[in-house]
mmJSON file of the N, C-alpha and C atoms, coordinates in Angstrom:
{"data_MODEL":{"atom_site":{
"group_PDB":["ATOM","ATOM","ATOM","ATOM","ATOM","ATOM","ATOM","ATOM","ATOM","ATOM","ATOM","ATOM","ATOM","ATOM","ATOM","ATOM","ATOM","ATOM","ATOM","ATOM","ATOM","ATOM","ATOM","ATOM","ATOM","ATOM","ATOM","ATOM","ATOM","ATOM","ATOM","ATOM","ATOM","ATOM","ATOM","ATOM","ATOM","ATOM","ATOM","ATOM","ATOM","ATOM","ATOM","ATOM","ATOM","ATOM","ATOM","ATOM","ATOM","ATOM","ATOM","ATOM","ATOM","ATOM","ATOM","ATOM","ATOM","ATOM","ATOM","ATOM","ATOM","ATOM","ATOM","ATOM","ATOM","ATOM","ATOM","ATOM","ATOM","ATOM","ATOM","ATOM","ATOM","ATOM","ATOM","ATOM","ATOM","ATOM","ATOM","ATOM","ATOM","ATOM","ATOM","ATOM","ATOM","ATOM","ATOM","ATOM","ATOM","ATOM","ATOM","ATOM","ATOM","ATOM","ATOM","ATOM","ATOM","ATOM","ATOM","ATOM","ATOM","ATOM","ATOM","ATOM","ATOM","ATOM","ATOM","ATOM","ATOM","ATOM","ATOM","ATOM","ATOM","ATOM","ATOM","ATOM","ATOM","ATOM","ATOM","ATOM","ATOM","ATOM","ATOM","ATOM","ATOM","ATOM","ATOM","ATOM","ATOM","ATOM","ATOM","ATOM","ATOM","ATOM","ATOM","ATOM","ATOM","ATOM","ATOM","ATOM","ATOM","ATOM","ATOM","ATOM","ATOM","ATOM","ATOM","ATOM","ATOM","ATOM","ATOM","ATOM","ATOM","ATOM","ATOM","ATOM","ATOM","ATOM","ATOM"],
"id":[1,2,3,4,5,6,7,8,9,10,11,12,13,14,15,16,17,18,19,20,21,22,23,24,25,26,27,28,29,30,31,32,33,34,35,36,37,38,39,40,41,42,43,44,45,46,47,48,49,50,51,52,53,54,55,56,57,58,59,60,61,62,63,64,65,66,67,68,69,70,71,72,73,74,75,76,77,78,79,80,81,82,83,84,85,86,87,88,89,90,91,92,93,94,95,96,97,98,99,100,101,102,103,104,105,106,107,108,109,110,111,112,113,114,115,116,117,118,119,120,121,122,123,124,125,126,127,128,129,130,131,132,133,134,135,136,137,138,139,140,141,142,143,144,145,146,147,148,149,150,151,152,153,154,155,156,157,158,159],
"type_symbol":["N","C","C","N","C","C","N","C","C","N","C","C","N","C","C","N","C","C","N","C","C","N","C","C","N","C","C","N","C","C","N","C","C","N","C","C","N","C","C","N","C","C","N","C","C","N","C","C","N","C","C","N","C","C","N","C","C","N","C","C","N","C","C","N","C","C","N","C","C","N","C","C","N","C","C","N","C","C","N","C","C","N","C","C","N","C","C","N","C","C","N","C","C","N","C","C","N","C","C","N","C","C","N","C","C","N","C","C","N","C","C","N","C","C","N","C","C","N","C","C","N","C","C","N","C","C","N","C","C","N","C","C","N","C","C","N","C","C","N","C","C","N","C","C","N","C","C","N","C","C","N","C","C","N","C","C","N","C","C"],
"label_atom_id":["N","CA","C","N","CA","C","N","CA","C","N","CA","C","N","CA","C","N","CA","C","N","CA","C","N","CA","C","N","CA","C","N","CA","C","N","CA","C","N","CA","C","N","CA","C","N","CA","C","N","CA","C","N","CA","C","N","CA","C","N","CA","C","N","CA","C","N","CA","C","N","CA","C","N","CA","C","N","CA","C","N","CA","C","N","CA","C","N","CA","C","N","CA","C","N","CA","C","N","CA","C","N","CA","C","N","CA","C","N","CA","C","N","CA","C","N","CA","C","N","CA","C","N","CA","C","N","CA","C","N","CA","C","N","CA","C","N","CA","C","N","CA","C","N","CA","C","N","CA","C","N","CA","C","N","CA","C","N","CA","C","N","CA","C","N","CA","C","N","CA","C","N","CA","C","N","CA","C","N","CA","C","N","CA","C"],
"label_alt_id":[null,null,null,null,null,null,null,null,null,null,null,null,null,null,null,null,null,null,null,null,null,null,null,null,null,null,null,null,null,null,null,null,null,null,null,null,null,null,null,null,null,null,null,null,null,null,null,null,null,null,null,null,null,null,null,null,null,null,null,null,null,null,null,null,null,null,null,null,null,null,null,null,null,null,null,null,null,null,null,null,null,null,null,null,null,null,null,null,null,null,null,null,null,null,null,null,null,null,null,null,null,null,null,null,null,null,null,null,null,null,null,null,null,null,null,null,null,null,null,null,null,null,null,null,null,null,null,null,null,null,null,null,null,null,null,null,null,null,null,null,null,null,null,null,null,null,null,null,null,null,null,null,null,null,null,null,null,null,null],
"label_comp_id":["UNK","UNK","UNK","UNK","UNK","UNK","UNK","UNK","UNK","UNK","UNK","UNK","UNK","UNK","UNK","UNK","UNK","UNK","UNK","UNK","UNK","UNK","UNK","UNK","UNK","UNK","UNK","UNK","UNK","UNK","UNK","UNK","UNK","UNK","UNK","UNK","UNK","UNK","UNK","UNK","UNK","UNK","UNK","UNK","UNK","UNK","UNK","UNK","UNK","UNK","UNK","UNK","UNK","UNK","UNK","UNK","UNK","UNK","UNK","UNK","UNK","UNK","UNK","UNK","UNK","UNK","UNK","UNK","UNK","UNK","UNK","UNK","UNK","UNK","UNK","UNK","UNK","UNK","UNK","UNK","UNK","UNK","UNK","UNK","UNK","UNK","UNK","UNK","UNK","UNK","UNK","UNK","UNK","UNK","UNK","UNK","UNK","UNK","UNK","UNK","UNK","UNK","UNK","UNK","UNK","UNK","UNK","UNK","UNK","UNK","UNK","UNK","UNK","UNK","UNK","UNK","UNK","UNK","UNK","UNK","UNK","UNK","UNK","UNK","UNK","UNK","UNK","UNK","UNK","UNK","UNK","UNK","UNK","UNK","UNK","UNK","UNK","UNK","UNK","UNK","UNK","UNK","UNK","UNK","UNK","UNK","UNK","UNK","UNK","UNK","UNK","UNK","UNK","UNK","UNK","UNK","UNK","UNK","UNK"],
"label_asym_id":["A","A","A","A","A","A","A","A","A","A","A","A","A","A","A","A","A","A","A","A","A","A","A","A","A","A","A","A","A","A","A","A","A","A","A","A","A","A","A","A","A","A","A","A","A","A","A","A","A","A","A","A","A","A","A","A","A","A","A","A","A","A","A","A","A","A","A","A","A","A","A","A","A","A","A","A","A","A","A","A","A","A","A","A","A","A","A","A","A","A","A","A","A","A","A","A","A","A","A","A","A","A","A","A","A","A","A","A","A","A","A","A","A","A","A","A","A","A","A","A","A","A","A","A","A","A","A","A","A","A","A","A","A","A","A","A","A","A","A","A","A","A","A","A","A","A","A","A","A","A","A","A","A","A","A","A","A","A","A"],
"label_entity_id":["1","1","1","1","1","1","1","1","1","1","1","1","1","1","1","1","1","1","1","1","1","1","1","1","1","1","1","1","1","1","1","1","1","1","1","1","1","1","1","1","1","1","1","1","1","1","1","1","1","1","1","1","1","1","1","1","1","1","1","1","1","1","1","1","1","1","1","1","1","1","1","1","1","1","1","1","1","1","1","1","1","1","1","1","1","1","1","1","1","1","1","1","1","1","1","1","1","1","1","1","1","1","1","1","1","1","1","1","1","1","1","1","1","1","1","1","1","1","1","1","1","1","1","1","1","1","1","1","1","1","1","1","1","1","1","1","1","1","1","1","1","1","1","1","1","1","1","1","1","1","1","1","1","1","1","1","1","1","1"],
"label_seq_id":[1,1,1,2,2,2,3,3,3,4,4,4,5,5,5,6,6,6,7,7,7,8,8,8,9,9,9,10,10,10,11,11,11,12,12,12,13,13,13,14,14,14,15,15,15,16,16,16,17,17,17,18,18,18,19,19,19,20,20,20,21,21,21,22,22,22,23,23,23,24,24,24,25,25,25,26,26,26,27,27,27,28,28,28,29,29,29,30,30,30,31,31,31,32,32,32,33,33,33,34,34,34,35,35,35,36,36,36,37,37,37,38,38,38,39,39,39,40,40,40,41,41,41,42,42,42,43,43,43,44,44,44,45,45,45,46,46,46,47,47,47,48,48,48,49,49,49,50,50,50,51,51,51,52,52,52,53,53,53],
"pdbx_PDB_ins_code":[null,null,null,null,null,null,null,null,null,null,null,null,null,null,null,null,null,null,null,null,null,null,null,null,null,null,null,null,null,null,null,null,null,null,null,null,null,null,null,null,null,null,null,null,null,null,null,null,null,null,null,null,null,null,null,null,null,null,null,null,null,null,null,null,null,null,null,null,null,null,null,null,null,null,null,null,null,null,null,null,null,null,null,null,null,null,null,null,null,null,null,null,null,null,null,null,null,null,null,null,null,null,null,null,null,null,null,null,null,null,null,null,null,null,null,null,null,null,null,null,null,null,null,null,null,null,null,null,null,null,null,null,null,null,null,null,null,null,null,null,null,null,null,null,null,null,null,null,null,null,null,null,null,null,null,null,null,null,null],
"Cartn_x":[5.175,4.826,6.035,7.181,8.391,8.791,8.626,8.95,8.052,6.77,5.841,6.226,6.538,6.945,8.194,9.172,10.412,10.174,9.306,8.989,8.315,7.374,6.701,7.656,8.526,9.465,10.441,10.687,11.647,10.991,9.664,8.963,9.35,9.618,9.938,9.143,8.572,7.877,6.613,5.886,4.638,3.566,2.919,1.854,0.523,0.093,-1.172,-2.279,-3.467,-4.62,-4.493,-3.763,-3.591,-2.235,-1.495,-0.203,0.918,2.128,3.311,3.739,4.12,4.587,5.756,6.548,7.641,7.518,8.194,8.198,9.571,9.62,10.874,11.857,11.418,12.308,12.601,12.087,12.351,11.108,10.164,8.986,7.743,7.873,6.76,5.833,6.135,5.285,5.572,4.529,4.764,5.206,6.077,6.493,5.728,4.76,3.895,3.205,2.597,1.828,0.512,0.056,-1.251,-2.252,-3.411,-4.465,-5.437,-5.704,-6.634,-7.901,-9.033,-10.317,-11.167,-12.085,-13.058,-14.409,-15.185,-16.544,-17.482,-18.352,-19.258,-20.486,-21.365,-22.549,-23.476,-23.4,-24.232,-23.562,-22.343,-21.634,-20.825,-20.662,-19.887,-18.398,-17.58,-16.13,-15.531,-14.644,-13.922,-12.443,-11.603,-10.161,-9.791,-8.931,-8.449,-6.995,-6.12,-4.712,-3.998,-2.796,-1.94,-0.684,-0.305,0.859,1.882,3.083,4.117,5.276,5.889,7.035,8.264],
"Cartn_y":[9.545,8.349,7.807,7.8,7.295,8.178,9.492,10.407,10.159,9.914,9.619,8.321,7.3,6.015,6.173,6.932,7.138,7.925,8.912,9.7,8.83,7.998,7.115,6.064,5.528,4.492,5.019,6.324,6.888,7.392,7.252,7.728,6.896,7.576,6.921,7.598,6.813,7.359,8.13,7.757,8.431,8.078,9.088,8.88,8.738,7.5,7.235,6.964,6.712,6.506,5.235,4.23,2.992,2.912,4.011,4.029,4.487,4.368,4.813,3.762,4.209,3.268,3.858,2.963,3.315,2.404,2.742,1.882,1.266,0.056,-0.696,-0.185,0.676,1.232,0.29,-0.907,-1.9,-2.168,-2.908,-3.302,-2.489,-1.554,-0.663,-1.103,-2.211,-2.656,-1.844,-1.388,-0.645,-1.58,-1.07,-1.79,-1.146,-1.867,-1.301,-2.408,-2.037,-2.99,-3.315,-4.534,-4.944,-4.888,-4.331,-4.25,-5.394,-6.153,-7.28,-6.901,-7.031,-6.727,-7.988,-8.012,-9.101,-8.562,-9.424,-9.075,-9.988,-9.399,-10.216,-10.636,-11.389,-11.91,-10.807,-9.63,-8.5,-7.691,-8.111,-7.403,-6.214,-6.089,-4.982,-5.315,-4.339,-4.494,-3.997,-4.789,-4.357,-4.673,-3.786,-3.978,-5.23,-6.076,-7.269,-7.094,-6.852,-6.629,-6.023,-5.571,-5.029,-5.89,-6.354,-7.218,-6.458,-6.301,-5.509,-6.391,-6.018,-6.797,-6.597],
"Cartn_z":[-20.162,-19.441,-18.688,-19.34,-18.688,-17.507,-17.659,-16.564,-15.354,-15.594,-14.507,-13.816,-14.588,-14.032,-13.176,-13.659,-12.91,-11.623,-11.691,-10.496,-9.442,-9.86,-8.907,-8.354,-9.185,-8.746,-7.708,-7.706,-6.759,-5.471,-5.348,-4.155,-2.942,-1.834,-0.571,0.533,1.424,2.584,2.274,1.217,0.859,1.884,2.456,3.435,2.71,2.486,1.818,2.816,2.327,3.203,4.05,3.557,4.323,4.998,5.019,5.699,4.783,5.297,4.569,3.562,2.36,1.35,0.584,0.041,-0.855,-2.059,-3.129,-4.302,-4.45,-4.984,-5.039,-6.082,-6.983,-7.987,-9.14,-9.089,-10.123,-10.97,-10.404,-11.184,-10.843,-9.911,-9.615,-8.508,-7.851,-6.756,-5.499,-4.802,-3.571,-2.448,-1.588,-0.391,0.751,1.301,2.332,3.1,4.182,4.979,4.268,4.47,3.953,5.103,4.85,5.852,5.617,6.675,6.59,7.346,6.674,7.302,7.355,8.296,8.4,7.954,7.319,6.918,7.697,8.512,9.312,8.493,9.115,8.42,7.91,8.531,8.103,6.992,6.591,5.534,6.018,7.337,7.904,7.888,7.517,7.481,8.793,9.394,10.584,10.416,10.943,10.883,11.667,11.092,11.789,12.192,11.216,11.52,10.32,10.571,9.53,9.486,8.303,8.13,7.289,7.844,7.166,6.704,5.566,5.074,5.948],
"occupancy":[1.0,1.0,1.0,1.0,1.0,1.0,1.0,1.0,1.0,1.0,1.0,1.0,1.0,1.0,1.0,1.0,1.0,1.0,1.0,1.0,1.0,1.0,1.0,1.0,1.0,1.0,1.0,1.0,1.0,1.0,1.0,1.0,1.0,1.0,1.0,1.0,1.0,1.0,1.0,1.0,1.0,1.0,1.0,1.0,1.0,1.0,1.0,1.0,1.0,1.0,1.0,1.0,1.0,1.0,1.0,1.0,1.0,1.0,1.0,1.0,1.0,1.0,1.0,1.0,1.0,1.0,1.0,1.0,1.0,1.0,1.0,1.0,1.0,1.0,1.0,1.0,1.0,1.0,1.0,1.0,1.0,1.0,1.0,1.0,1.0,1.0,1.0,1.0,1.0,1.0,1.0,1.0,1.0,1.0,1.0,1.0,1.0,1.0,1.0,1.0,1.0,1.0,1.0,1.0,1.0,1.0,1.0,1.0,1.0,1.0,1.0,1.0,1.0,1.0,1.0,1.0,1.0,1.0,1.0,1.0,1.0,1.0,1.0,1.0,1.0,1.0,1.0,1.0,1.0,1.0,1.0,1.0,1.0,1.0,1.0,1.0,1.0,1.0,1.0,1.0,1.0,1.0,1.0,1.0,1.0,1.0,1.0,1.0,1.0,1.0,1.0,1.0,1.0,1.0,1.0,1.0,1.0,1.0,1.0],
"B_iso_or_equiv":[0.0,0.0,0.0,0.0,0.0,0.0,0.0,0.0,0.0,0.0,0.0,0.0,0.0,0.0,0.0,0.0,0.0,0.0,0.0,0.0,0.0,0.0,0.0,0.0,0.0,0.0,0.0,0.0,0.0,0.0,0.0,0.0,0.0,0.0,0.0,0.0,0.0,0.0,0.0,0.0,0.0,0.0,0.0,0.0,0.0,0.0,0.0,0.0,0.0,0.0,0.0,0.0,0.0,0.0,0.0,0.0,0.0,0.0,0.0,0.0,0.0,0.0,0.0,0.0,0.0,0.0,0.0,0.0,0.0,0.0,0.0,0.0,0.0,0.0,0.0,0.0,0.0,0.0,0.0,0.0,0.0,0.0,0.0,0.0,0.0,0.0,0.0,0.0,0.0,0.0,0.0,0.0,0.0,0.0,0.0,0.0,0.0,0.0,0.0,0.0,0.0,0.0,0.0,0.0,0.0,0.0,0.0,0.0,0.0,0.0,0.0,0.0,0.0,0.0,0.0,0.0,0.0,0.0,0.0,0.0,0.0,0.0,0.0,0.0,0.0,0.0,0.0,0.0,0.0,0.0,0.0,0.0,0.0,0.0,0.0,0.0,0.0,0.0,0.0,0.0,0.0,0.0,0.0,0.0,0.0,0.0,0.0,0.0,0.0,0.0,0.0,0.0,0.0,0.0,0.0,0.0,0.0,0.0,0.0],
"pdbx_formal_charge":[null,null,null,null,null,null,null,null,null,null,null,null,null,null,null,null,null,null,null,null,null,null,null,null,null,null,null,null,null,null,null,null,null,null,null,null,null,null,null,null,null,null,null,null,null,null,null,null,null,null,null,null,null,null,null,null,null,null,null,null,null,null,null,null,null,null,null,null,null,null,null,null,null,null,null,null,null,null,null,null,null,null,null,null,null,null,null,null,null,null,null,null,null,null,null,null,null,null,null,null,null,null,null,null,null,null,null,null,null,null,null,null,null,null,null,null,null,null,null,null,null,null,null,null,null,null,null,null,null,null,null,null,null,null,null,null,null,null,null,null,null,null,null,null,null,null,null,null,null,null,null,null,null,null,null,null,null,null,null],
"auth_seq_id":[1,1,1,2,2,2,3,3,3,4,4,4,5,5,5,6,6,6,7,7,7,8,8,8,9,9,9,10,10,10,11,11,11,12,12,12,13,13,13,14,14,14,15,15,15,16,16,16,17,17,17,18,18,18,19,19,19,20,20,20,21,21,21,22,22,22,23,23,23,24,24,24,25,25,25,26,26,26,27,27,27,28,28,28,29,29,29,30,30,30,31,31,31,32,32,32,33,33,33,34,34,34,35,35,35,36,36,36,37,37,37,38,38,38,39,39,39,40,40,40,41,41,41,42,42,42,43,43,43,44,44,44,45,45,45,46,46,46,47,47,47,48,48,48,49,49,49,50,50,50,51,51,51,52,52,52,53,53,53],
"auth_comp_id":["UNK","UNK","UNK","UNK","UNK","UNK","UNK","UNK","UNK","UNK","UNK","UNK","UNK","UNK","UNK","UNK","UNK","UNK","UNK","UNK","UNK","UNK","UNK","UNK","UNK","UNK","UNK","UNK","UNK","UNK","UNK","UNK","UNK","UNK","UNK","UNK","UNK","UNK","UNK","UNK","UNK","UNK","UNK","UNK","UNK","UNK","UNK","UNK","UNK","UNK","UNK","UNK","UNK","UNK","UNK","UNK","UNK","UNK","UNK","UNK","UNK","UNK","UNK","UNK","UNK","UNK","UNK","UNK","UNK","UNK","UNK","UNK","UNK","UNK","UNK","UNK","UNK","UNK","UNK","UNK","UNK","UNK","UNK","UNK","UNK","UNK","UNK","UNK","UNK","UNK","UNK","UNK","UNK","UNK","UNK","UNK","UNK","UNK","UNK","UNK","UNK","UNK","UNK","UNK","UNK","UNK","UNK","UNK","UNK","UNK","UNK","UNK","UNK","UNK","UNK","UNK","UNK","UNK","UNK","UNK","UNK","UNK","UNK","UNK","UNK","UNK","UNK","UNK","UNK","UNK","UNK","UNK","UNK","UNK","UNK","UNK","UNK","UNK","UNK","UNK","UNK","UNK","UNK","UNK","UNK","UNK","UNK","UNK","UNK","UNK","UNK","UNK","UNK","UNK","UNK","UNK","UNK","UNK","UNK"],
"auth_asym_id":["A","A","A","A","A","A","A","A","A","A","A","A","A","A","A","A","A","A","A","A","A","A","A","A","A","A","A","A","A","A","A","A","A","A","A","A","A","A","A","A","A","A","A","A","A","A","A","A","A","A","A","A","A","A","A","A","A","A","A","A","A","A","A","A","A","A","A","A","A","A","A","A","A","A","A","A","A","A","A","A","A","A","A","A","A","A","A","A","A","A","A","A","A","A","A","A","A","A","A","A","A","A","A","A","A","A","A","A","A","A","A","A","A","A","A","A","A","A","A","A","A","A","A","A","A","A","A","A","A","A","A","A","A","A","A","A","A","A","A","A","A","A","A","A","A","A","A","A","A","A","A","A","A","A","A","A","A","A","A"],
"auth_atom_id":["N","CA","C","N","CA","C","N","CA","C","N","CA","C","N","CA","C","N","CA","C","N","CA","C","N","CA","C","N","CA","C","N","CA","C","N","CA","C","N","CA","C","N","CA","C","N","CA","C","N","CA","C","N","CA","C","N","CA","C","N","CA","C","N","CA","C","N","CA","C","N","CA","C","N","CA","C","N","CA","C","N","CA","C","N","CA","C","N","CA","C","N","CA","C","N","CA","C","N","CA","C","N","CA","C","N","CA","C","N","CA","C","N","CA","C","N","CA","C","N","CA","C","N","CA","C","N","CA","C","N","CA","C","N","CA","C","N","CA","C","N","CA","C","N","CA","C","N","CA","C","N","CA","C","N","CA","C","N","CA","C","N","CA","C","N","CA","C","N","CA","C","N","CA","C","N","CA","C","N","CA","C","N","CA","C"],
"pdbx_PDB_model_num":[1,1,1,1,1,1,1,1,1,1,1,1,1,1,1,1,1,1,1,1,1,1,1,1,1,1,1,1,1,1,1,1,1,1,1,1,1,1,1,1,1,1,1,1,1,1,1,1,1,1,1,1,1,1,1,1,1,1,1,1,1,1,1,1,1,1,1,1,1,1,1,1,1,1,1,1,1,1,1,1,1,1,1,1,1,1,1,1,1,1,1,1,1,1,1,1,1,1,1,1,1,1,1,1,1,1,1,1,1,1,1,1,1,1,1,1,1,1,1,1,1,1,1,1,1,1,1,1,1,1,1,1,1,1,1,1,1,1,1,1,1,1,1,1,1,1,1,1,1,1,1,1,1,1,1,1,1,1,1]
}}}
């Protein structure tokens, strides 16, 4: 378990489905852009914007 945690914490530039991410190496939170979507009255999801740190 510790080896898996360490491997993930050291990941940089991982190309995921929502974009590129890295991990901070400390508490395990990914550093990546957040995707914001809108949901219309019919329940359809549409891309609104991407906010990056």
